[in-house]
VOGU-3710 file (C-alpha; in Angstrom, 3 decimals, decimal comma):
1> mtrrlivvgg> 3,649/-21,059/-11,427  1,630/-18,611/-9,287  1,927/-15,114/-10,668  2,953/-12,208/-8,459  0,842/-9,124/-7,710  2,271/-6,096/-5,932  -0,182/-3,776/-4,166  1,271/-0,352/-3,416  -0,466/1,232/-0,424  -1,750/-0,218/2,847
11> glagitaalt> -4,922/1,814/3,344  -8,399/0,296/3,134  -8,264/0,279/-0,675  -4,917/-1,525/-0,833  -5,838/-3,957/1,933  -9,075/-4,839/0,137  -7,329/-5,362/-3,198  -4,585/-7,476/-1,606  -6,971/-9,649/0,392  -9,338/-10,208/-2,520
21> aadggaavtl> -6,537/-11,039/-4,942  -4,976/-13,450/-2,446  -8,365/-15,092/-1,913  -8,529/-15,460/-5,692  -5,253/-17,354/-5,833  -2,658/-14,643/-6,491  0,694/-14,405/-4,742  0,513/-10,907/-3,259  3,103/-8,529/-1,840  1,742/-5,423/-0,092
31> legrprlgga> 4,044/-2,406/0,182  3,282/0,347/2,697  5,604/3,254/3,416  4,364/3,803/6,971  5,074/1,482/9,905  1,388/0,481/10,079  -1,600/-0,465/7,974  -4,884/1,433/7,830  -4,061/4,482/5,725  -6,153/7,528/6,632
41> tfsfrrdgrw> -7,901/5,667/9,478  -5,398/5,194/12,279  -4,660/5,695/15,952  -1,597/6,860/17,822  -0,329/6,389/21,356  -0,247/9,325/23,747  0,555/8,933/27,452  -0,282/5,246/27,247  -3,629/5,845/25,500  -4,811/5,188/21,984
51> idngqhvflr> -6,258/8,267/20,278  -7,845/8,047/16,831  -6,730/10,554/14,217  -10,407/11,350/13,687  -13,932/10,100/14,131  -14,857/7,767/11,293  -18,414/6,455/11,062  -20,237/4,321/8,531  -23,857/3,853/7,497  -25,963/0,763/7,007
61> ccteyrwfld> -25,895/1,467/3,259  -22,100/1,015/3,275  -22,451/-2,598/2,224  -18,908/-3,173/0,956  -17,253/-1,578/3,976  -19,379/-3,787/6,214  -18,276/-6,787/4,127  -14,697/-5,641/4,679  -15,231/-5,581/8,459  -16,569/-9,127/8,258
71> rigstkdtvl> -13,615/-10,222/6,131  -11,017/-8,971/8,612  -13,011/-10,087/11,656  -13,833/-6,631/13,049  -17,627/-6,461/12,893  -17,799/-7,502/16,551  -15,897/-4,318/17,449  -18,484/-1,979/15,929  -21,940/-0,687/16,834  -24,727/-0,117/14,292
81> qdrldvpvlt> -27,914/1,699/15,264  -31,189/-0,222/15,008  -32,680/2,992/13,634  -31,195/6,345/12,689  -31,301/8,640/15,723  -29,312/11,883/15,758  -29,555/14,389/18,630  -29,147/17,968/17,364  -27,929/20,571/19,864  -27,737/24,382/19,787
91> pwgtagrlkr> -25,943/27,031/21,876  -29,297/28,470/23,048  -30,450/25,201/24,563  -33,034/24,111/22,006  -32,551/20,485/21,036  -34,082/18,274/18,382  -33,738/14,752/17,061  -33,648/13,299/13,589  -35,027/9,829/14,159  -36,480/7,537/11,530
101> sslpsplhls> -39,476/5,279/11,792  -40,119/1,902/10,191  -42,276/3,457/7,462  -40,982/3,203/3,886  -38,878/6,002/2,459  -39,470/8,945/2,318  -42,185/8,655/5,000  -39,663/7,266/7,493  -38,530/10,815/8,360  -41,918/12,533/8,217
111> aalsrypflt> -42,619/12,312/11,955  -39,142/13,590/12,834  -39,470/16,546/10,457  -42,902/17,429/11,828  -41,364/17,832/15,296  -38,018/19,253/14,220  -37,778/22,626/15,990  -35,326/24,228/13,554  -37,692/24,370/10,585  -40,808/26,447/10,104
121> lagrarvgfa> -43,915/24,943/8,543  -42,926/26,507/5,211  -39,362/25,292/5,697  -40,541/21,720/6,212  -42,483/21,964/2,964  -39,416/23,230/1,081  -37,263/20,460/2,543  -39,896/17,898/1,549  -40,205/19,174/-2,025  -36,411/19,216/-2,411
131> alalkrldpe> -36,124/15,686/-1,002  -38,712/14,342/-3,449  -36,908/16,055/-6,330  -33,557/14,735/-5,122  -34,953/11,203/-5,089  -35,628/11,538/-8,832  -32,069/12,603/-9,716  -29,587/10,155/-11,200  -26,175/10,648/-9,507  -24,481/9,227/-12,619
141> dprldtqtfg> -25,926/11,942/-14,858  -22,830/13,995/-15,847  -24,930/17,160/-15,978  -25,288/17,026/-12,195  -21,519/17,417/-11,880  -21,625/20,859/-13,516  -23,389/22,680/-10,665  -23,217/22,880/-6,899  -25,724/21,390/-4,514  -26,324/24,871/-3,156
151> qwldkfgvta> -27,303/26,210/-6,575  -29,782/23,368/-6,935  -31,284/23,981/-3,472  -31,726/27,659/-4,364  -34,202/26,602/-7,045  -36,504/25,385/-4,279  -36,171/28,558/-2,230  -34,291/26,753/0,547  -33,041/29,355/3,022  -29,600/29,473/4,637
161> reraamwdlv> -31,154/28,404/7,951  -32,880/25,423/6,367  -29,714/24,448/4,560  -27,758/24,495/7,820  -30,463/22,669/9,775  -30,907/19,816/7,306  -28,697/19,580/4,254  -25,324/20,704/5,582  -25,900/18,746/8,777  -25,409/15,562/6,756
171> giatlnltae> -23,670/16,862/3,653  -20,614/18,467/5,236  -19,763/15,334/7,209  -20,028/13,033/4,172  -18,866/15,291/1,330  -16,287/17,286/3,324  -17,649/20,396/1,598  -20,542/22,750/2,219  -23,535/22,723/-0,132  -22,323/25,925/-1,811
181> haslamaakv> -19,132/24,149/-2,916  -20,158/20,482/-3,317  -21,047/18,831/-6,601  -24,758/18,139/-7,027  -23,857/14,684/-8,352  -22,085/13,735/-5,130  -24,825/15,248/-2,977  -27,458/13,300/-4,889  -25,487/10,107/-4,263  -25,196/10,766/-0,536
191> frtglldtnd> -28,794/11,735/0,098  -30,362/9,202/-2,227  -28,335/6,214/-1,019  -28,317/7,224/2,632  -31,738/8,750/3,213  -34,073/8,364/0,261  -33,646/5,042/-1,540  -34,357/2,942/1,575  -35,611/3,721/5,059  -32,598/2,256/6,885
201> gadigwsrvp> -29,641/3,364/4,743  -28,546/6,155/7,100  -28,475/4,135/10,335  -25,103/5,091/11,834  -22,323/2,740/12,867  -19,023/3,360/14,637  -16,089/1,596/16,226  -15,988/0,601/19,888  -12,200/0,202/19,767  -9,285/2,323/18,492
211> lqqlhgdaaq> -9,146/2,488/14,699  -5,718/0,878/14,676  -7,239/-2,170/16,321  -10,360/-2,101/14,121  -8,563/-1,758/10,782  -4,771/-1,924/10,827  -4,175/-4,728/13,321  -7,144/-6,832/12,212  -6,227/-6,407/8,545  -2,639/-7,443/9,208
221> raledakvdi> -3,832/-10,683/10,780  -6,211/-11,342/7,878  -3,508/-10,613/5,316  -1,019/-12,868/7,066  -3,608/-15,657/7,185  -4,091/-15,163/3,419  -0,306/-15,546/2,927  0,171/-11,948/1,775  3,775/-10,745/2,037  3,414/-7,486/4,022
231> rlrsrvsale> 6,314/-5,052/3,873  5,925/-1,992/6,079  8,279/0,999/5,930  8,663/0,231/2,240  7,989/3,445/0,378  7,761/3,168/-3,400  9,771/5,655/-5,440  9,243/4,383/-9,000  7,081/2,052/-11,047  8,016/0,875/-14,538
241> alpgggftvd> 6,031/-1,187/-17,035  8,370/-3,535/-18,921  8,135/-3,824/-22,726  7,541/-7,556/-22,647  4,991/-7,407/-19,848  5,346/-7,212/-16,101  6,647/-4,429/-13,869  9,532/-3,327/-11,731  8,805/-1,492/-8,491  11,559/0,477/-6,768
251> adggtlhada> 10,941/0,549/-3,022  12,895/0,903/0,175  14,911/-2,262/0,328  15,411/-2,746/-3,390  13,715/-3,395/-6,722  10,859/-5,897/-6,943  9,392/-7,614/-9,986  5,701/-8,332/-10,494  3,325/-9,623/-13,131  0,700/-7,082/-12,102
261> vvlavphedt> 0,399/-4,003/-9,867  -2,404/-2,264/-8,020  -1,559/1,352/-7,238  -3,603/2,220/-4,141  -2,150/5,565/-3,099  -3,426/9,189/-3,009  -4,026/10,874/-6,335  -0,899/13,055/-6,036  1,310/9,968/-5,602  -0,542/8,175/-8,369
271> arllpagall> 0,221/11,015/-10,789  3,910/10,764/-9,841  4,181/6,967/-10,139  2,010/6,164/-13,159  3,896/5,015/-16,263  3,518/7,261/-19,304  0,248/6,769/-21,145  -1,337/4,671/-18,390  -4,085/6,997/-17,132  -7,527/6,682/-18,710
281> lddrpadptv> -10,347/9,178/-18,247  -13,564/8,404/-20,117  -11,610/5,578/-21,799  -9,193/8,088/-23,338  -5,518/8,597/-22,437  -4,971/11,539/-20,118  -2,005/13,382/-18,666  -1,619/12,333/-14,987  -1,020/15,974/-14,014  -4,776/16,601/-14,458
291> laglgrspiv> -5,346/14,636/-11,250  -4,109/17,687/-9,354  -7,465/19,221/-10,247  -9,119/16,942/-7,682  -7,608/19,131/-4,972  -7,888/18,420/-1,273  -10,343/19,231/1,500  -9,108/19,219/5,134  -10,559/17,785/8,338  -9,682/18,868/11,876
301> nvhavydrpv> -10,452/16,832/14,983  -10,388/18,156/18,518  -9,986/15,702/21,406  -10,893/16,858/24,939  -10,673/14,644/28,029  -12,753/15,884/30,973  -12,422/14,843/34,598  -16,086/13,762/34,932  -19,159/12,731/32,901  -20,339/15,628/30,731
311> faedfaagla> -22,355/14,018/27,928  -25,298/11,600/28,001  -25,288/10,620/24,301  -22,991/8,569/22,097  -22,821/11,489/19,674  -24,685/14,619/18,602  -24,696/17,147/15,794  -24,414/20,874/16,430  -26,186/23,841/14,840  -24,971/27,449/14,903
321> tpvqwvfdrs> -21,744/26,328/16,561  -18,207/25,398/15,464  -18,936/21,927/16,880  -20,281/20,124/13,812  -20,344/16,683/15,443  -19,263/15,559/18,915  -18,692/11,936/19,938  -18,206/10,349/23,338  -15,155/8,131/22,858  -14,620/7,246/26,526
331> enlglergry> -14,991/3,547/25,762  -12,285/3,937/23,140  -9,841/5,106/25,829  -11,167/2,761/28,496  -12,021/5,669/30,792  -13,904/4,795/33,968  -14,047/8,216/35,581  -13,656/10,995/33,032  -15,071/11,537/29,576  -13,283/11,751/26,235
341> lavsvsaada> -15,092/13,893/23,673  -13,998/14,001/20,036  -15,174/16,918/17,907  -15,063/16,363/14,154  -14,816/19,420/11,879  -15,143/18,703/8,164  -14,514/21,208/5,356  -12,078/22,734/7,852  -10,448/25,338/5,614  -10,892/28,000/8,315
351> eidmtqqqlr> -9,479/25,800/11,099  -6,641/23,912/9,420  -4,004/26,610/10,018  -5,096/27,509/13,563  -2,704/26,703/16,375  -3,649/24,254/19,103  -4,222/27,141/21,514  -6,438/28,961/19,026  -8,481/25,813/18,525  -8,745/25,324/22,282
361> drfvpaletl> -9,941/28,912/22,673  -12,544/28,231/19,984  -13,849/24,791/20,888  -13,752/24,552/24,688  -16,177/27,518/25,057  -18,255/26,135/22,166  -18,611/22,818/23,994  -19,617/24,684/27,138  -22,522/26,323/25,295  -23,724/22,963/23,944
371> lpatrtarve> -23,040/20,751/26,964  -23,689/22,641/30,229  -21,974/19,940/32,314  -18,622/20,869/30,770  -18,762/24,314/32,415  -17,896/22,875/35,812  -15,633/20,110/34,545  -11,867/20,336/34,134  -10,190/19,687/30,791  -7,438/17,242/31,662
381> efvvtkerta> -6,144/16,758/28,143  -6,606/18,617/24,875  -5,246/17,228/21,611  -5,687/18,365/18,007  -5,291/16,160/14,963  -5,268/17,621/11,463  -5,676/15,945/8,102  -4,746/18,672/5,633  -5,218/16,333/2,685  -8,075/14,292/4,138
391> tfraapgsgr> -10,148/13,900/0,959  -10,336/15,131/-2,589  -12,667/18,099/-3,139  -16,007/16,754/-4,348  -16,684/19,979/-6,242  -18,362/20,388/-9,648  -16,127/18,887/-12,313  -14,443/16,401/-9,982  -16,374/13,492/-11,472  -14,621/13,696/-14,836
401> lrphartavp> -11,219/13,591/-13,085  -11,859/10,322/-11,213  -10,479/7,350/-13,169  -11,835/3,821/-13,017  -9,641/0,973/-11,829  -8,625/-0,039/-15,347  -5,629/1,684/-16,940  -4,204/1,629/-20,473  -1,396/-0,688/-19,281  -2,408/-4,368/-19,010
411> glalagawta> -1,831/-5,656/-15,509  -1,948/-2,215/-13,847  -4,996/-1,044/-11,877  -5,804/1,951/-9,658  -7,513/2,020/-6,280  -8,318/4,663/-3,707  -11,350/6,505/-2,353  -10,655/9,229/-4,945  -11,191/6,919/-7,938  -14,491/6,560/-9,813
421> tgwpatmesa> -16,479/4,547/-7,295  -19,597/6,698/-7,529  -19,177/7,567/-3,826  -17,527/10,521/-2,089  -14,188/9,930/-0,361  -15,364/7,595/2,393  -14,328/4,237/3,802  -17,021/2,704/1,601  -15,462/4,304/-1,459  -12,016/3,014/-0,505
431> vrsglaaaqs> -13,216/-0,573/-0,127  -15,229/-0,424/-3,350  -12,151/0,801/-5,196  -10,101/-2,103/-3,868  -12,741/-4,568/-5,026  -12,880/-2,903/-8,443  -9,075/-3,102/-8,715  -9,177/-6,815/-7,916  -11,966/-7,251/-10,474  -9,744/-5,569/-13,042
441> ilpsldldpg> -6,460/-7,234/-12,210  -7,239/-10,915/-11,545  -7,908/-11,843/-15,200  -4,460/-10,499/-16,148  -3,073/-13,091/-13,706  -5,145/-15,832/-15,381  -7,406/-15,960/-12,307  -11,189/-15,839/-12,149  -12,517/-12,889/-10,079  -15,951/-14,499/-9,978
451> rvlptrpgaf> -14,719/-16,999/-7,377  -14,100/-14,410/-4,681  -15,812/-11,142/-5,511  -19,218/-10,134/-4,130  -22,197/-10,647/-6,390  -24,391/-7,925/-4,857  -25,814/-5,511/-7,458  -23,857/-2,288/-7,543  -20,808/-3,719/-5,767  -18,561/-2,459/-8,539
461> pertttp> -18,487/0,916/-10,288  -17,103/-0,714/-13,421  -17,509/-4,259/-14,710  -14,914/-4,217/-17,462  -11,647/-6,037/-16,917  -8,104/-5,518/-18,032  -7,487/-7,277/-21,363
//
């Protein structure tokens, strides 16, 4: 008899775990409390248009997320740069570009840095020395998780201007924290994997279609093809491990029984649902309430539709402006005449409680200083989306609070971008966690994970399986 797995949570982590387990031969039921799949990456309808909750990009080094896109049939709906190329804009009109060459790392950025107008000759030298030192750090060294990235940069004499022009330009968007607050371990992971280990790791990719179409809708089709029982609007209120093995799951619609469970929900919900004694940190039992220490870091996105073309790039980064990153999403909306710009603001503690009018008063003038064409254009639509609990806070000490997929309860595994994937809270981290959960859970269902799981080195943060 085929044994039953219940996956709680329909974000990228839960979808990945459900798909992989189904591919491995398990009978899978996926429970999602919302009326859609996709988790933190979604779109909503407004005046007949799809608007994404935020701008989500990926890098060439995001190997497991790119596998996920292939698995659900969405790769065709994305764009991936041939080579990293980032326009950098300022309010005073000076512009630069961070563009890589085909030279091996770290020489692939040498030409771009030599022409980068926001660094002095001495500043370029400090950035270079820091980059070489960063390349020698081991992100898995627990000592790196005891200090901030900013404290480490201070040792090299990196100035506030240099930090803003180089390190925070990339770090804030990926870590959702500034260098002065982010863990050195997480920063080392981001910069090594993205920029320093290979010359093409940081090539940027993005969706050409609404996120709901890219993830949620495509994943639903893939799950249905894999015979996964998808139950939307089915919020889970309780999870119990039975003395003789197996689980009961209380959800909207009744109580379900399963041989195994993957809990792929945010860390706050995980702490609430975990059976007593289940959580393991450093292979030792831990009180689930400690997960609250992971905290949350917010993201705010501003969406402005103009009545005419105002931007000649697909995206750009901003310096000395509230506009951290701006993306032209006109293709996303199918606009033929106007232009839809999406501004992404990470580490948005200062913006998260602003009203829509306050954000409009802040960002419309800021866009006018960066993009002169907006000064004569009319804003036809202005929308704000806020993710107050977008990611955990990748601050010093967060590493020891991130559990692996395996728990102390046989047949129960954890997934989510907040778990111990070795990555910050990204789409890559979410997919890796789902793969790790499948790796952990399939043997408890008497199934071989080796038949369906990737064999690429580093695909899993943890190779141990549930006994």
